[in-house]
C-alpha positions as CSV (number, residue, x, y, z in Angstrom):
1,M,17.7,160.3,-31.4
2,N,15.9,158.1,-28.9
3,V,12.8,159.3,-26.9
4,K,12.4,157.8,-23.5
5,P,9.0,158.8,-21.9
6,L,8.7,159.4,-18.2
7,G,6.0,158.3,-15.7
8,D,2.8,157.0,-17.4
9,R,3.6,158.5,-20.8
10,V,3.7,156.6,-24.1
11,V,5.3,157.6,-27.4
12,I,3.2,156.6,-30.4
13,K,3.4,157.1,-34.2
14,N,0.2,157.4,-36.3
15,I,-0.7,154.7,-38.7
16,E,-1.6,156.2,-42.1
17,A,-5.3,156.6,-42.8
18,E,-7.0,154.9,-45.8
19,E,-6.6,156.8,-49.0
20,T,-9.6,155.1,-50.7
21,T,-13.1,154.3,-49.5
22,K,-14.5,150.7,-49.5
23,S,-16.3,151.6,-52.8
24,G,-13.0,152.7,-54.4
25,I,-13.3,156.5,-54.2
26,L,-9.9,158.3,-53.7
27,L,-9.8,160.7,-50.8
28,T,-8.0,164.0,-50.8
29,G,-5.9,165.1,-47.9
30,A,-8.6,167.3,-46.5
31,A,-11.2,164.6,-46.7
32,K,-9.2,162.1,-44.6
33,E,-10.1,161.9,-40.9
34,K,-7.3,162.4,-38.4
35,P,-6.1,158.9,-37.6
36,V,-6.7,157.6,-34.1
37,M,-4.8,154.4,-34.5
38,A,-1.1,154.3,-33.8
39,E,1.9,152.0,-33.1
40,V,3.6,152.2,-29.7
41,L,7.3,153.1,-30.0
42,A,8.2,153.6,-26.3
43,V,6.6,153.1,-22.9
44,G,7.4,155.0,-19.7
45,P,8.2,153.1,-16.5
46,G,4.9,153.8,-14.7
47,G,5.2,153.9,-10.9
48,M,3.7,156.6,-8.7
49,V,2.0,159.3,-10.8
50,D,-0.1,162.0,-9.0
51,G,-0.1,159.9,-5.8
52,K,-1.4,156.8,-7.5
53,E,0.4,153.6,-8.5
54,V,0.3,153.2,-12.3
55,V,1.0,149.9,-14.0
56,M,1.8,150.2,-17.7
57,N,-0.5,148.0,-19.7
58,V,0.8,148.7,-23.2
59,K,4.0,147.3,-24.8
60,V,6.3,148.5,-27.6
61,G,5.0,147.3,-31.0
62,E,1.3,147.1,-30.1
63,K,-1.2,148.9,-32.2
64,V,-3.6,151.1,-30.1
65,I,-6.6,153.4,-30.5
66,Y,-6.2,156.7,-28.7
67,S,-8.4,159.8,-27.9
68,K,-8.7,162.0,-31.0
69,Y,-7.2,165.2,-29.6
70,A,-4.9,163.6,-26.9
71,G,-1.2,164.1,-26.5
72,T,1.6,166.4,-27.6
73,E,2.8,166.2,-31.1
74,I,6.6,166.4,-31.6
75,K,8.9,166.0,-34.6
76,I,12.2,164.2,-34.1
77,D,14.6,163.2,-37.0
78,G,11.8,164.1,-39.5
79,K,9.3,161.7,-37.8
80,E,6.1,163.0,-36.4
81,L,5.4,161.4,-33.0
82,I,2.9,161.9,-30.3
83,I,3.4,161.6,-26.5
84,V,0.2,160.6,-24.7
85,R,-0.6,159.5,-21.1
86,Q,-1.6,155.9,-20.8
87,N,-5.1,156.8,-19.8
88,D,-5.6,158.5,-23.2
89,I,-5.2,155.1,-24.9
90,L,-8.6,153.6,-25.3
91,A,-7.9,150.1,-26.6
92,T,-5.3,147.8,-28.2
93,V,-5.8,146.3,-31.6
94,E,-5.0,142.7,-32.3
């Protein structure tokens, strides 16, 4: 199944959090922070959103940092995805 976002929406998939600390201590599932870094899987067309012209600045394949509690989580074909607005994306990672 293919997800095609509308307007200024972006479909992202979380990048797994580190399982060990820099000093080598293994982290349990409860001790890991919710990841805020993700990979962009699909980008909406932009256009007029809420009366304002929106130009999409992210591209498929980019790694991004997004707001911690942003978006709507969905599950498609066993994959957990998040749909966020472009303004919930804080930065791209190179």
